[in-house]
C-alpha positions in Angstrom: 32.6 -56.2 -30.1 29.7 -54.5 -28.5 31.4 -54.6 -25.1 34.5 -53.0 -26.6 32.5 -50.2 -28.1 30.8 -49.6 -24.7 34.1 -49.5 -22.9 35.5 -47.1 -25.5 32.4 -44.9 -25.1 32.9 -44.8 -21.3 36.6 -44.0 -21.8 35.7 -41.0 -24.1 33.1 -39.8 -21.6 35.7 -39.9 -18.8 38.2 -38.0 -20.9 35.6 -35.4 -21.7 34.7 -35.0 -18.0 38.3 -34.7 -17.0 38.8 -32.1 -19.7 35.8 -30.2 -18.4 37.2 -30.2 -14.8 40.6 -29.2 -16.1 39.1 -26.3 -18.0 37.0 -25.3 -15.0 38.3 -22.0 -13.6 39.6 -22.0 -10.1 40.2 -19.1 -7.8 42.0 -18.7 -4.5 40.2 -16.4 -2.0 43.0 -14.6 -0.2 41.3 -12.8 2.7 43.0 -10.5 5.2 40.7 -9.3 7.9 43.4 -7.1 9.4 43.2 -4.8 6.3 39.9 -2.9 6.4 38.3 -0.2 4.3 35.0 1.6 4.6 32.5 1.0 7.4 29.0 0.2 5.9 26.2 2.6 6.9 23.3 1.0 5.1 21.7 -0.7 2.1 18.4 0.9 1.1 15.7 1.6 -1.4 12.6 3.8 -2.2 9.1 3.0 -3.3 8.1 6.2 -5.1 5.0 6.6 -7.2 3.5 3.2 -6.7 4.1 2.9 -3.0 1.3 5.3 -2.3 -1.5 3.2 -3.8 -0.1 0.0 -2.3 0.1 1.5 1.2 -3.2 3.3 1.1 -5.5 0.9 -0.8 -4.1 -2.6 -1.4 -5.5 -5.4 0.8 -3.6 -5.9 4.1 -2.4 -9.4 3.2 -0.7 -8.3 0.0 1.0 -5.1 1.3 2.1 -6.9 4.5 3.8 -9.5 2.3 5.5 -6.8 0.3 6.8 -5.1 3.5 8.1 -8.5 4.7 10.0 -9.0 1.4 11.7 -5.6 1.7 12.3 -5.3 5.4 12.3 -8.6 7.2 15.5 -9.7 8.9 14.1 -13.1 9.9 14.4 -16.6 8.4 11.9 -19.3 7.8 11.8 -22.7 9.3 14.4 -23.9 6.7 16.8 -21.2 7.5 16.1 -19.1 4.4 15.7 -15.3 4.7 12.1 -14.1 4.5 13.1 -10.8 3.0 16.1 -8.7 2.1 16.4 -6.9 5.4 17.0 -3.4 4.1 18.8 -1.1 6.6 17.6 2.2 5.0 14.3 3.4 3.6 13.8 6.6 1.5 10.6 8.6 1.9 9.7 11.3 -0.7 8.3 14.6 0.7 5.9 15.6 -2.0 5.4 19.0 -3.7 1.6 19.0 -4.0 1.2 17.9 -7.6 -1.4 15.3 -6.6 -3.7 18.0 -5.2 -3.4 19.9 -8.6 -4.7 16.9 -10.4 -4.7 17.2 -14.2 -3.6 20.8 -13.8 -0.3 19.6 -12.3 1.0 19.0 -15.8 2.3 15.5 -14.8 0.7 12.9 -17.1 0.7 9.8 -14.9 -1.5 10.3 -11.8 0.6 7.9 -9.8 3.6 10.1 -10.2 1.9 13.1 -8.7 2.6 13.5 -5.0 0.7 15.2 -2.2 2.1 17.9 0.0 1.8 18.2 3.8 1.5 22.0 3.4 -1.6 23.6 2.0 -1.3 26.7 -0.3 -2.4 28.9 2.6 0.6 27.7 4.8 -1.4 25.4 7.0 -0.5 21.7 7.4 -2.5 18.5 6.7 -0.8 15.5 8.2 -3.2 13.0 6.7 -1.5 13.3 3.4 0.9 10.7 1.8 -0.9 8.0 3.7 0.4 5.2 1.6 4.0 6.2 1.6 3.8 6.7 5.3 2.4 3.2 5.8 5.4 1.7 4.2 7.8 4.0 6.1 6.1 3.0 9.4 6.4 -0.7 8.4 10.1 -0.1 7.8 10.5 1.2 11.3 8.5 -1.7 12.7 10.8 -4.2 11.0 13.8 -2.4 12.5 15.2 -0.6 9.5 18.1 1.4 10.9 18.0 4.5 8.7 15.0 6.5 7.5 15.8 9.1 4.9 13.4 11.9 3.8 14.1 13.5 0.4 12.6 16.2 -1.8 12.4 16.3 -5.5 10.7 19.7 -5.8 9.7 22.5 -3.4 6.0 22.7 -2.8 4.3 24.1 -5.9 3.2 27.3 -4.0 6.9 28.1 -3.6 7.9 27.5 -7.3 8.4 30.2 -9.9 6.0 28.6 -12.4 3.5 27.0 -10.0 4.4 23.6 -11.2 6.4 20.8 -9.6 8.8 20.7 -12.6 10.5 23.2 -14.9 8.8 24.6 -18.0 12.0 26.4 -19.2 15.3 24.8 -20.1 17.5 27.3 -18.2 19.0 25.1 -15.4 17.9 27.6 -12.8 16.2 26.4 -9.6 12.4 26.5 -9.8 12.2 27.8 -6.2 11.3 31.5 -5.9 14.2 33.6 -4.6 12.1 34.8 -1.6 11.0 31.3 -0.7 14.3 29.7 0.4 13.6 30.4 4.1 10.1 29.0 3.8 11.2 25.9 2.0 13.8 25.2 4.7 11.2 25.8 7.4 8.8 23.4 5.6 11.3 20.6 5.4 12.3 21.0 9.1 8.7 21.2 10.2 7.9 17.9 8.4 10.8 16.2 10.1 9.8 17.6 13.5 6.2 16.6 13.2 6.9 13.0 12.4 9.6 12.8 15.1 6.9 13.8 17.6 4.8 10.9 16.3 7.8 8.6 16.8 8.9 8.4 13.2 12.5 9.7 13.3 14.2 10.6 10.1 17.9 10.2 10.4 18.6 12.2 7.2 16.9 14.9 5.1 18.0 15.3 1.5 16.7 18.7 0.2 17.6 18.4 -3.5 17.7 15.6 -6.0 19.8 15.3 -9.2 20.4 19.0 -9.4 22.3 18.9 -12.7 19.2 17.9 -14.9 17.0 20.7 -16.2 13.8 18.8 -15.1 12.0 20.3 -18.1 8.6 19.0 -19.0 5.8 20.0 -21.3 2.7 20.8 -19.4 0.4 17.8 -19.6 3.3 15.5 -20.5 5.8 16.0 -17.7 7.0 12.7 -16.0 7.6 13.7 -12.4 8.5 16.4 -9.8 11.9 17.9 -10.1 14.1 21.0 -10.1 17.6 21.9 -11.1 19.9 23.6 -8.5 23.3 25.3 -8.7 25.9 24.6 -6.1 25.5 28.1 -4.9 21.8 27.6 -4.3 22.4 24.1 -2.7 24.8 25.8 -0.2 22.3 28.5 0.5 19.4 26.1 1.1 21.7 23.8 3.2 22.7 26.6 5.5 19.1 27.7 6.0 18.0 24.1 6.6 20.8 23.6 9.1 19.7 26.7 11.0 16.0 25.4 11.0 17.0 22.0 12.2 19.0 23.6 15.0 16.2 26.0 15.9 13.7 23.1 16.1 16.2 21.0 18.2 16.4 18.2 15.7 19.3 15.8 15.3 18.5 14.9 11.7 21.5 15.2 9.3 21.5 16.8 5.9 22.4 14.6 2.9 24.0 16.4 0.0 23.9 16.4 -3.0 22.2 13.4 -4.7 24.4 14.2 -7.8 22.7 12.9 -11.0 25.9 11.0 -12.1 29.0 9.9 -10.3 31.2 12.0 -12.7 29.5 15.2 -11.4 31.1 14.6 -8.1 34.6 15.2 -9.4 34.4 16.6 -13.0 32.9 19.5 -14.9 32.3 23.1 -13.9 31.7 24.2 -10.3 28.3 25.8 -11.1 26.4 22.6 -10.7 29.1 19.9 -10.9 32.4 19.0 -9.4 30.3 18.9 -6.2 32.7 17.3 -3.8 35.1 20.2 -4.2 32.3 22.8 -4.4 30.6 21.7 -1.2 33.4 20.3 0.9 36.6 22.3 0.1 37.1 24.9 2.9 38.3 27.4 0.2 35.0 27.1 -1.7 32.5 29.9 -1.4 29.8 27.1 -1.2 31.5 25.2 1.6 29.0 23.5 3.9 31.3 21.1 5.7 31.4 23.2 8.9 27.6 23.1 9.5 26.3 21.3 12.5 23.9 19.0 10.6 26.2 18.2 7.7 28.4 15.2 8.2 31.4 14.7 6.0 29.4 12.8 3.4 28.4 13.3 -0.2 25.9 11.3 -2.2 25.7 10.5 -5.9 23.8 8.3 -8.3 25.3 5.5 -10.4 23.1 6.1 -13.5 24.7 6.1 -16.9 28.1 5.2 -15.5 27.8 1.5 -15.6 29.2 0.5 -19.0 31.6 -0.4 -20.5 33.5 -2.2 -17.7 36.6 -0.1 -18.1 34.6 3.1 -17.5 32.6 1.5 -14.7 35.8 0.8 -12.8 37.7 4.0 -13.7 34.8 6.4 -12.8 34.6 4.8 -9.4 38.3 5.0 -8.8 38.0 8.7 -9.6 35.2 9.1 -7.0 37.3 7.4 -4.4 40.3 9.6 -5.1 38.1 12.8 -5.0 36.3 12.0 -1.7 39.6 11.0 -0.1 41.0 14.3 -1.1 38.3 16.2 0.8 38.1 13.7 3.6 34.4 12.8 3.1 32.5 9.5 2.8 30.6 8.5 -0.3 27.1 7.1 -0.6 25.6 5.7 -3.8 22.1 6.9 -3.1 20.1 6.0 -6.2 20.4 3.5 -9.1 18.5 1.4 -11.4 19.3 0.2 -15.0 17.9 3.3 -16.7 20.3 3.2 -19.7 20.8 0.1 -21.9 24.2 -0.7 -20.5 22.7 -3.7 -18.7 22.2 -5.4 -22.0 25.9 -5.7 -22.6 25.4 -6.2 -26.3 22.5 -8.6 -26.1 19.3 -7.9 -28.1 15.7 -8.6 -27.1 14.5 -9.3 -23.7 17.1 -9.7 -20.9 16.5 -12.5 -18.4 15.7 -11.7 -14.8 18.9 -13.5 -13.8 21.1 -11.5 -16.2 19.5 -8.3 -14.8 20.3 -9.5 -11.2 23.9 -10.3 -12.1 24.4 -6.8 -13.7 22.9 -5.2 -10.6 25.3 -7.2 -8.5 28.2 -6.0 -10.6 27.3 -2.3 -10.1 26.9 -2.8 -6.4 30.2 -4.7 -6.2 32.2 -2.0 -7.9 30.5 0.9 -6.1 31.6 -0.8 -2.9 35.1 -2.1 -3.9 36.3 0.7 -6.2 34.4 3.8 -5.0 34.4 2.7 -1.3 30.7 3.5 -1.0 29.6 3.2 2.6 25.9 3.0 1.6 24.1 1.7 -1.5 20.5 2.5 -2.3 18.2 1.4 -5.1 15.5 3.1 -7.2 12.8 1.7 -7.3 11.5 -1.1 -5.2 8.1 -1.4 -6.9 7.1 -0.8 -10.5 4.7 -2.4 -13.0 6.5 -5.0 -15.1 7.4 -8.6 -15.5 9.4 -10.7 -13.0 10.9 -12.8 -15.7 12.7 -10.3 -18.0 13.9 -6.7 -18.2 13.6 -6.3 -14.5 15.8 -3.2 -14.7 13.8 -0.7 -12.6 12.5 -2.7 -9.7 12.8 -5.4 -7.1 9.1 -6.3 -7.1 7.1 -6.4 -10.4 3.6 -5.0 -10.0 0.4 -5.9 -11.9 -1.9 -3.2 -10.6 -5.5 -2.5 -11.6 -6.2 0.7 -13.5 -6.9 2.8 -10.4 -3.9 1.2 -8.6 -6.1 0.2 -5.6 -5.3 -3.5 -5.9 -3.3 -5.9 -8.0 -0.7 -8.7 -8.0 3.0 -8.6 -7.2 5.9 -10.8 -8.0 9.4 -10.7 -6.5 12.1 -10.4 -9.2 15.7 -11.8 -9.1 16.9 -8.3 -8.6 15.3 -8.3 -5.1 17.5 -11.2 -4.1 20.6 -9.8 -5.8 20.2 -6.8 -3.5 19.5 -9.1 -0.5 22.8 -10.9 -0.9 24.3 -7.6 0.3 21.5 -5.9 2.4 20.4 -8.9 4.4 23.9 -10.1 5.5 26.0 -6.9 5.5 24.8 -5.0 8.6 25.4 -1.3 9.5 28.8 -1.1 11.2 30.4 -3.9 9.3 33.7 -3.2 7.6 34.8 -4.2 4.2 38.1 -6.1 4.4 40.7 -7.2 1.9 39.9 -10.0 -0.5 42.0 -10.8 -3.5 41.2 -13.3 -6.2 44.1 -12.7 -8.6 41.8 -11.1 -11.1 42.0 -7.4 -12.2 38.8 -5.5 -11.7 38.2 -5.3 -15.5 38.6 -9.1 -15.8 36.5 -9.8 -12.7 33.6 -7.8 -14.2 32.9 -10.5 -16.7 34.1 -13.5 -14.7 34.0 -13.6 -10.9 33.6 -10.8 -8.4 34.1 -11.2 -4.6 34.1 -8.9 -1.6 34.4 -9.5 2.1 32.9 -7.8 5.2 33.8 -8.3 8.9 31.4 -7.8 11.8 33.4 -6.2 14.6 30.7 -7.2 17.1 31.0 -10.9 16.7 33.9 -11.4 14.2 31.5 -12.9 11.7 32.8 -12.8 8.1 30.5 -12.3 5.1 31.6 -13.0 1.6 29.5 -11.9 -1.4 30.5 -14.0 -4.5 29.2 -13.3 -8.0 29.8 -15.9 -10.7 29.1 -13.9 -13.9 30.0 -16.7 -16.3 28.2 -19.7 -17.8 30.4 -22.3 -16.1 30.6 -23.5 -12.6 33.5 -22.1 -10.5 35.7 -23.8 -8.0 37.0 -21.7 -5.1 39.8 -22.4 -2.6 40.2 -20.7 0.7 43.7 -19.6 1.7 43.3 -21.3 5.0 46.0 -19.5 6.9 44.0 -16.3 6.7 40.8 -17.8 8.0 42.0 -20.5 10.3 39.9 -19.2 13.1 36.6 -19.7 11.2 35.1 -23.1 11.8 31.6 -23.1 10.4 29.8 -21.4 7.5 26.5 -21.1 5.7 26.1 -20.7 1.9 23.1 -18.9 0.4 22.6 -18.8 -3.3 20.5 -17.3 -6.1 20.5 -18.9 -9.6 18.4 -18.9 -12.7 16.2 -21.6 -11.1 13.0 -19.9 -10.2 13.1 -21.5 -6.7 16.7 -20.6 -5.9 16.3 -17.2 -4.4 18.8 -16.5 -1.6 18.3 -20.1 -0.5 20.5 -21.8 2.0 22.3 -24.5 0.1 24.8 -25.7 2.8 25.9 -25.2 6.3 28.7 -27.0 8.2 32.5 -26.9 8.7 34.4 -24.5 6.5 35.7 -26.5 3.5 39.0 -26.2 1.7 37.1 -25.7 -1.5 33.7 -24.2 -2.5 31.7 -24.5 -5.7 29.6 -21.8 -7.3 26.9 -22.5 -9.8 27.0 -20.8 -13.2 25.4 -17.4 -13.3 24.9 -17.3 -9.6 25.1 -14.9 -6.7 26.2 -16.3 -3.3 26.7 -15.1 0.2 28.9 -17.1 2.5 28.8 -16.4 6.2 31.7 -17.7 8.2 31.7 -18.0 12.0 34.6 -18.3 14.4 35.1 -21.7 16.1 
């Protein structure tokens, strides 16, 4: 009788296992490398506010390890990436609020930034030592694109003497008679560092021009200024002339729009920026300038939820930039709003944050056709275990921010699944899974990228669900690919972009639940 019960129990277990396998979702990866979309320029990030203290004061061993995590393109002895191999790095040209100290009106001393220009017009190139340390490290590691950007003109050029607005009028804080000097200042900074061997490929003169950047003196959060499209065009023309005069090849990046919707919607005073800046019939047209390539940048903040809006907004961006024949860069994002919670309450796990970040990157690339994707912010105080919404690396600094501890978060590796493997010059190619975009956002997201130099094929696969997935390759489309490597990030604290398999390309592939994978296929 006991043996019969045991046999029956085994039978029920087998039925349960078969039922689980039958219920397991399966997807066919239908890849066509002959159908290509955008060419990737870069994946990047910034290290504002907290990068200065790290680069200037933290012990060498710690800051070198941070640099390796962000920039390294190498692998360890087991074949696991040492870092996320960023291909762009953003450097903030400060406005001089640090020199003002408490009188700057910015409450957090770490968010005050030095200026290379003194109030008397002379220059001090020893400033921003910490930020420059990280930027030089980026160059040493072979980061392909260096981007300098400005949040505010130097305080000696502003109407109120502050690095932020003290009136809610949406007018630029730059004095009307200082446009020329501001353009000269930006070009001079670029020229100086080029002479030192630090070449900035891009200069972004304005940041999130649609916000009022209002702050109460003593309580302001950071440097910033609003700008109208008319003023952006004026400054861009002057900066173009200065770059030409100083014989620089640096290109101007416009317009760092505060939200993606501002690229195609709203009034043309400060919004609808693709048309305003790149329509030849617009009075603010800058597309004919020597240093302005057909490229517009926007930020994905506040456009990441719900899934239907996330998808539709990016489709609108794609439609708009195609209308004016320009490329699109997503140049700044972190989970500022609460959309990343997706209805959950309490603390959100590091893996759920990483998955949400992967989702935003995926749709910026596949629906908006972004040719670059950049994150804000690499380094911030916080926990590596939950609510890692703002950073790649969680900091635990001392009070003076001269030392501390740091902890890589799952978001670092989520970015790495794109930035490490998808190199500048690679092209996104067609990959169908049978899912609509809206369905994929909660289930399974996949994108593919071809390297024209060696025909390597990179797949980024995001299993958003709680169950393991089974994938099948449509072999006819990838018959020439003989070997592959599979790298994966999961909830397991040790599974961070780890190589889990290499060998012959299989007919089927399994993805762990709540996982991010990169699969690299090589031709036979």
